[in-house]
C-alpha positions, 0 to 999 in steps of 0.5 A: 439185149440191145444189140440183138434188138438192133440186129433184128430191126435192121434185118427186118427193115433190110429184108423189107426194103429188098422185097419192096424193090422186087417186081411182084406185087405180093413181094412188095406187100410182104416187104411193107409188112416186114418194114412195119414189123421193124418199125414196131420193134423200134418204137417198142424198144424206145420204151426201155428194155427192162424186165420185171418192172411193174407197168402200173403205178400203185397209189401210196408209194414213192414215185420214181419213173425209172421203176416203171415201164413206159406204157406209151410205146406199148400202146402205139405198137398195139395200135400200129399192129391192128392198123397194119393187119387191116392194111395188109388185108386190104392190100391182099384183096386189091392184089387178088382183084388185080390178079383176076383182072390182069392175070398176073401179079407182076408190077408192069403187067408182064410176066418176067422172062424165064 
């Protein structure tokens, strides 16, 4: 399970970096989104990859933290998803405004040669 998660995180961040290095604004925005998703998976994975463990501690039981899921990474990732969605929406609005003003979404304002 950990190997699949590590490969997925690596693929997301690697693809995101490749897209960030592209000359088109939309590709840069998608690259930043992929990097964000990779980091979210990394943070989520720090909360231990276990299944079947209760997320809430019930009263009156012996307290052994290894029997419970860690809620902090889950809360951090949920917050990051909401903020990331808002930032992506803002980036897309700025992209549309920039494209309307310049007529292209190329970073330096010129169309690449065909």
